C-alpha positions as semicolon CSV with decimal commas, in nm:
position;residue;x (nm);y (nm);z (nm)
1;M;7,721;-5,577;0,134
2;F;7,626;-5,342;-0,141
3;I;7,326;-5,552;-0,244
4;A;7,218;-5,598;0,117
5;G;7,266;-5,228;0,180
6;F;7,071;-5,142;-0,130
7;A;6,787;-5,371;-0,013
8;I;6,779;-5,205;0,329
9;S;6,780;-4,861;0,172
10;Y;6,496;-4,955;-0,063
11;D;6,281;-5,086;0,225
12;S;6,347;-4,768;0,422
13;V;6,240;-4,553;0,132
14;S;5,921;-4,758;0,086
15;L;5,840;-4,722;0,455
16;A;5,905;-4,349;0,441
17;V;5,676;-4,314;0,139
18;A;5,404;-4,508;0,319
19;I;5,432;-4,289;0,629
20;A;5,433;-3,976;0,417
21;S;5,121;-4,097;0,237
22;L;4,949;-4,156;0,572
23;I;5,042;-3,811;0,697
24;A;4,929;-3,657;0,369
25;S;4,597;-3,842;0,390
26;V;4,538;-3,721;0,747
27;A;4,625;-3,365;0,647
28;A;4,395;-3,383;0,346
29;A;4,115;-3,516;0,565
30;L;4,158;-3,220;0,801
31;I;4,153;-2,977;0,509
32;A;3,845;-3,145;0,362
33;R;3,674;-3,132;0,700
34;S;3,744;-2,760;0,728
35;A;3,612;-2,701;0,375
36;L;3,302;-2,907;0,447
37;S;3,233;-2,708;0,763
38;Q;3,255;-2,381;0,570
39;A;3,031;-2,517;0,295
40;E;2,774;-2,628;0,552
41;Q;2,776;-2,280;0,707
42;V;2,714;-2,119;0,369
43;A;2,439;-2,369;0,286
44;E;2,268;-2,311;0,621
45;R;2,282;-1,935;0,573
46;D;2,130;-1,966;0,225
47;R;1,858;-2,196;0,360
48;R;1,764;-1,944;0,630
49;D;1,750;-1,665;0,371
50;W;1,527;-1,874;0,141
51;Q;1,300;-1,968;0,432
52;Q;1,265;-1,604;0,539
53;R;1,173;-1,497;0,184
54;K;0,903;-1,765;0,153
55;W;0,746;-1,670;0,485
56;F;0,755;-1,303;0,387
57;D;0,578;-1,371;0,056
58;L;0,298;-1,550;0,241
59;Y;0,282;-1,275;0,504
60;F;0,246;-1,017;0,225
61;K;-0,048;-1,206;0,066
62;A;-0,220;-1,253;0,403
63;T;-0,177;-0,882;0,479
64;E;-0,341;-0,794;0,145
65;A;-0,643;-1,005;0,244
66;Y;-0,657;-0,840;0,587
67;D;-0,632;-0,488;0,441
68;F;-0,909;-0,559;0,189
69;L;-1,136;-0,702;0,459
70;D;-1,073;-0,389;0,668
71;Y;-1,164;-0,174;0,366
72;F;-1,472;-0,392;0,304
73;Q;-1,599;-0,347;0,659
74;K;-1,542;0,028;0,659
75;T;-1,710;0,066;0,319
76;Y;-2,018;-0,154;0,360
77;G;-2,068;-0,182;0,735
78;S;-2,311;-0,445;0,862
79;P;-2,570;-0,652;0,668
80;G;-2,851;-0,416;0,766
81;E;-2,708;-0,112;0,589
82;P;-2,825;-0,001;0,238
83;T;-2,482;-0,059;0,081
84;W;-2,496;-0,426;0,174
85;G;-2,595;-0,652;-0,117
86;T;-2,548;-0,395;-0,395
87;N;-2,364;-0,474;-0,719
88;E;-2,058;-0,289;-0,590
89;W;-2,079;-0,490;-0,269
90;Q;-2,091;-0,817;-0,467
91;Q;-1,792;-0,718;-0,680
92;D;-1,586;-0,633;-0,371
93;W;-1,705;-0,956;-0,206
94;N;-1,567;-1,151;-0,504
95;K;-1,240;-0,957;-0,478
96;L;-1,218;-1,041;-0,108
97;M;-1,271;-1,413;-0,179
98;F;-1,007;-1,396;-0,453
99;K;-0,749;-1,244;-0,217
100;I;-0,822;-1,503;0,051
101;R;-0,788;-1,783;-0,203
102;E;-0,460;-1,635;-0,323
103;A;-0,327;-1,656;0,032
104;H;-0,465;-2,011;0,062
105;S;-0,300;-2,120;-0,264
106;M;0,036;-2,006;-0,134
107;A;-0,016;-2,145;0,218
108;V;-0,115;-2,495;0,110
109;V;0,235;-2,573;-0,019
110;F;0,388;-2,505;0,324
111;P;0,450;-2,796;0,563
112;K;0,230;-2,827;0,874
113;D;0,282;-2,528;1,102
114;A;0,083;-2,351;1,373
115;A;0,101;-2,019;1,184
116;I;-0,043;-2,183;0,869
117;D;-0,322;-2,349;1,071
118;A;-0,405;-2,014;1,231
119;L;-0,437;-1,852;0,887
120;F;-0,674;-2,124;0,762
121;D;-0,880;-2,112;1,083
122;A;-0,911;-1,734;1,057
123;T;-1,017;-1,732;0,689
124;A;-1,229;-2,047;0,663
125;A;-1,557;-1,900;0,794
126;F;-1,668;-1,693;0,495
127;K;-1,936;-1,935;0,377
128;N;-2,148;-1,711;0,601
129;Q;-2,124;-1,369;0,435
130;E;-2,205;-1,192;0,761
131;E;-1,857;-1,294;0,883
132;A;-1,722;-1,026;0,648
133;A;-1,873;-0,764;0,881
134;S;-1,737;-0,919;1,201
135;P;-1,469;-0,717;1,387
136;E;-1,375;-1,039;1,567
137;R;-1,306;-1,209;1,231
138;L;-1,089;-0,911;1,128
139;Q;-0,895;-0,942;1,454
140;L;-0,845;-1,317;1,403
141;I;-0,696;-1,253;1,059
142;L;-0,475;-0,980;1,203
143;D;-0,351;-1,224;1,470
144;A;-0,282;-1,484;1,201
145;T;-0,082;-1,236;0,991
146;E;0,116;-1,142;1,302
147;G;0,212;-1,508;1,338
148;L;0,332;-1,507;0,977
149;R;0,520;-1,181;1,033
150;S;0,712;-1,334;1,323
151;K;0,819;-1,615;1,088
152;S;0,938;-1,374;0,818
153;L;1,153;-1,140;1,029
154;V;1,487;-1,043;0,873
155;D;1,792;-1,178;1,055
156;A;1,928;-0,889;1,261
157;S;2,285;-0,978;1,170
158;I;2,215;-0,879;0,809
159;L;2,142;-0,523;0,917
160;T;2,394;-0,489;1,200
161;A;2,710;-0,666;1,080
162;P;2,933;-0,418;0,893
163;P;3,080;-0,512;0,552
164;G;3,403;-0,698;0,606
165;G;3,316;-0,749;0,974
166;T;3,317;-1,070;1,170
167;A;3,006;-1,199;0,990
168;D;3,193;-1,189;0,658
169;K;3,530;-1,315;0,769
170;Q;3,642;-1,664;0,680
171;P;3,922;-1,857;0,847
172;N;4,245;-1,776;0,664
173;G;4,496;-1,989;0,858
174;K;4,684;-2,239;0,642
175;L;4,781;-2,579;0,776
176;F;5,102;-2,589;0,574
177;G;5,175;-2,218;0,574
178;K;5,326;-2,084;0,252
179;Y;5,354;-2,439;0,115
180;Q;4,979;-2,494;0,137
181;E;4,921;-2,475;-0,241
182;L;5,213;-2,705;-0,318
183;V;5,097;-2,968;-0,070
184;L;4,744;-2,953;-0,201
185;L;4,871;-2,992;-0,556
186;L;5,069;-3,303;-0,461
187;L;4,777;-3,453;-0,274
188;G;4,518;-3,365;-0,533
189;F;4,574;-3,651;-0,775
190;E;4,572;-3,924;-0,510
191;L;4,271;-3,791;-0,322
192;T;4,056;-3,703;-0,620
193;T;4,120;-4,023;-0,816
194;V;4,109;-4,275;-0,531
195;I;3,951;-4,165;-0,205
196;G;3,772;-3,858;-0,334
197;G;3,642;-4,039;-0,641
198;A;3,493;-4,325;-0,439
199;V;3,343;-4,109;-0,165
200;G;3,223;-3,848;-0,412
201;A;3,053;-4,105;-0,632
202;R;2,872;-4,254;-0,336
203;F;2,740;-3,925;-0,204
204;Q;2,662;-3,796;-0,551
205;E;2,445;-4,099;-0,625
206;R;2,269;-4,067;-0,290
207;S;2,213;-3,695;-0,337
208;W;2,087;-3,739;-0,693
209;T;1,837;-4,006;-0,589
210;H;1,703;-3,789;-0,309
211;E;1,684;-3,474;-0,520
212;H;1,506;-3,667;-0,794
213;L;1,241;-3,785;-0,549
214;V;1,201;-3,433;-0,413
215;Q;1,166;-3,291;-0,765
216;V;0,903;-3,549;-0,858
217;C;0,707;-3,469;-0,543
218;E;0,735;-3,092;-0,592
219;T;0,634;-3,121;-0,958
220;A;0,325;-3,316;-0,859
221;R;0,248;-3,057;-0,591
222;D;0,286;-2,768;-0,836
223;T;0,064;-2,948;-1,088
224;R;-0,208;-2,991;-0,827
225;T;-0,182;-2,630;-0,711
226;T;-0,204;-2,492;-1,066
227;G;-0,490;-2,725;-1,158
228;V;-0,694;-2,634;-0,849
229;A;-0,642;-2,262;-0,915
230;K;-0,768;-2,298;-1,274
231;L;-1,065;-2,509;-1,165
232;S;-1,152;-2,257;-0,893
233;D;-1,145;-1,973;-1,147
234;L;-1,377;-2,168;-1,380
235;M;-1,630;-2,235;-1,103
236;D;-1,622;-1,873;-0,982
237;R;-1,666;-1,742;-1,337
238;R;-1,960;-1,976;-1,404
239;L;-2,128;-1,877;-1,078
240;L;-2,067;-1,505;-1,134
241;R;-2,212;-1,506;-1,488
242;M;-2,528;-1,679;-1,365
243;R;-2,557;-1,431;-1,079
244;Q;-2,511;-1,134;-1,314
245;L;-2,785;-1,271;-1,540
246;A;-3,019;-1,310;-1,243
247;W;-2,945;-0,956;-1,126
248;K;-3,024;-0,817;-1,470
249;L;-3,351;-1,011;-1,484
250;E;-3,460;-0,846;-1,159
251;S;-3,467;-0,501;-1,318
252;A;-3,548;-0,596;-1,680
253;H;-3,896;-0,557;-1,829
254;S;-3,839;-0,786;-2,126
255;V;-3,619;-1,077;-2,224
256;A;-3,447;-0,867;-2,492
257;E;-3,292;-0,644;-2,225
258;V;-3,069;-0,924;-2,093
259;D;-2,903;-1,030;-2,420
260;Q;-2,557;-0,923;-2,308
261;E;-2,579;-1,109;-1,978
262;R;-2,719;-1,417;-2,151
263;Q;-2,423;-1,415;-2,389
264;G;-2,176;-1,393;-2,097
265;N;-2,356;-1,681;-1,925
266;R;-2,342;-1,893;-2,245
267;E;-1,967;-1,833;-2,280
268;A;-1,904;-1,935;-1,919
269;R;-2,125;-2,243;-1,966
270;D;-1,945;-2,347;-2,285
271;E;-1,603;-2,292;-2,127
272;W;-1,706;-2,511;-1,834
273;A;-1,845;-2,784;-2,061
274;M;-1,533;-2,795;-2,281
275;Q;-1,306;-2,858;-1,982
276;L;-1,541;-3,075;-1,775
277;N;-1,395;-3,417;-1,863
278;S;-1,036;-3,304;-1,816
279;N;-1,127;-3,144;-1,482
280;L;-1,304;-3,459;-1,363
281;A;-1,004;-3,670;-1,461
282;F;-0,766;-3,425;-1,289
283;V;-0,966;-3,425;-0,964
284;Q;-1,010;-3,804;-0,958
285;S;-0,642;-3,881;-1,028
286;N;-0,510;-3,625;-0,777
287;F;-0,773;-3,617;-0,501
288;G;-0,972;-3,939;-0,525
289;D;-1,317;-4,066;-0,618
290;Q;-1,503;-3,873;-0,347
291;A;-1,375;-3,536;-0,470
292;K;-1,462;-3,633;-0,827
293;E;-1,818;-3,727;-0,722
294;T;-1,858;-3,391;-0,545
295;L;-1,748;-3,204;-0,858
296;Q;-1,967;-3,412;-1,088
297;Q;-2,283;-3,455;-0,881
298;D;-2,303;-3,157;-0,646
299;I;-2,131;-2,878;-0,840
300;T;-2,181;-2,970;-1,207
301;G;-2,528;-3,099;-1,122
302;G;-2,603;-2,772;-0,941
303;F;-2,494;-2,571;-1,243
304;G;-2,715;-2,788;-1,464
305;N;-3,022;-2,739;-1,245
306;I;-2,983;-2,361;-1,244
307;H;-2,926;-2,363;-1,621
308;K;-3,253;-2,553;-1,663
309;E;-3,436;-2,293;-1,454
310;F;-3,300;-2,017;-1,679
311;K;-3,396;-2,214;-1,989
312;D;-3,755;-2,265;-1,870
313;L;-3,787;-1,894;-1,791
314;F;-3,661;-1,782;-2,132
315;E;-3,874;-2,035;-2,317
316;S;-4,182;-1,886;-2,151
317;G;-4,099;-1,557;-2,325
318;K;-4,164;-1,343;-2,017
319;I;-3,982;-1,254;-1,697
320;D;-4,127;-1,427;-1,390
321;K;-3,993;-1,241;-1,086
322;S;-4,072;-1,529;-0,852
323;A;-3,875;-1,765;-1,077
324;V;-3,584;-1,519;-1,073
325;S;-3,594;-1,518;-0,691
326;R;-3,581;-1,898;-0,685
327;I;-3,283;-1,896;-0,921
328;E;-3,097;-1,649;-0,699
329;A;-3,171;-1,865;-0,395
330;D;-3,033;-2,172;-0,575
331;I;-2,719;-1,977;-0,673
332;D;-2,669;-1,870;-0,311
333;A;-2,715;-2,231;-0,198
334;L;-2,455;-2,359;-0,445
335;N;-2,189;-2,103;-0,349
336;P;-2,092;-2,266;-0,011
337;T;-2,059;-2,604;-0,183
338;I;-1,802;-2,457;-0,422
339;Y;-1,623;-2,273;-0,141
340;W;-1,579;-2,582;0,076
341;F;-1,483;-2,792;-0,225
342;D;-1,196;-2,547;-0,284
343;I;-1,095;-2,561;0,083
344;N;-1,094;-2,943;0,086
345;L;-0,874;-2,962;-0,225
346;E;-0,630;-2,708;-0,082
347;Q;-0,612;-2,902;0,246
348;K;-0,536;-3,222;0,055
349;I;-0,252;-3,043;-0,124
350;T;-0,115;-2,934;0,216
351;D;-0,127;-3,291;0,346
352;Q;0,040;-3,426;0,031
353;S;0,306;-3,150;0,037
354;S;0,428;-3,260;0,381
355;K;0,579;-3,564;0,206
356;C;0,812;-3,340;0,001
357;S;1,122;-3,302;0,216
358;T;1,431;-3,101;0,133
359;T;1,646;-3,303;0,372
360;P;1,762;-3,664;0,315
């Protein structure tokens, strides 16, 4: 009797423990689900805030370009006016191109979007300098910035929800009332070492793999963006120093008067030559053989031809105004090639960046 009774009692206790474990597991699952829901809400809120900040940064850069173009039009008017083509005009033209390229450099890392396409369409026509005097072009850029502004609007709840209001409140009901902490303590070991450990390890491995791929992609994107910006600065500097030398030759009466400009041109030439091989390798490995051929044949070859024209002029020992005019024409002809080369590289970065996803 006693032994049989003891056996029955033991089986009952085992069954009770099993049922209690099942109930505890269900309760823990409900608690975990509630915690996951709250975590997802916080993560989504942070994602929206990050997205709004990125759109605002781009909107700010695009607005700077619009404001400078508005200033440019009001200052210099149309191509027929005396202020058009002066040294001050050229300096402000370079500043305008720089601001547009700044906006482009930021926009190319965004995924495909109608607002981004509108910005590129509105700012991709400046190979023709007369576009800088076009009121229609100014309006197109304004419309594009308005599209960016609509993307960067601050969530109204941030400004309207009072501190401690409904937007800040979190559910405070406890499934087990005042025994909530005790129950969680008892369940903690089982859930974290068995179920939680297995599930956590699986999701952690999956998350790590995805984040690693995203980081690799973003690192490659950032490397391309930085490299293109440096290459663009080198090309602009080389072109500007040659243009400044040509401008000085127009007004000079002797070769000795342009020593300072010649020195600036030499420095830009040497800087270009020292980085040429690394730039060619960078362009070929990141953008392909065609882009590398454009840089080597069209742009570097164009620089070399203009350099030879300068060299022939200086070796003659006198300033030939007709030769100076031909050099300026060749510089003007090379400028659109550089501009569109920049645009093509930036567009390739945009296409490649669409592969970097922040969601599994």
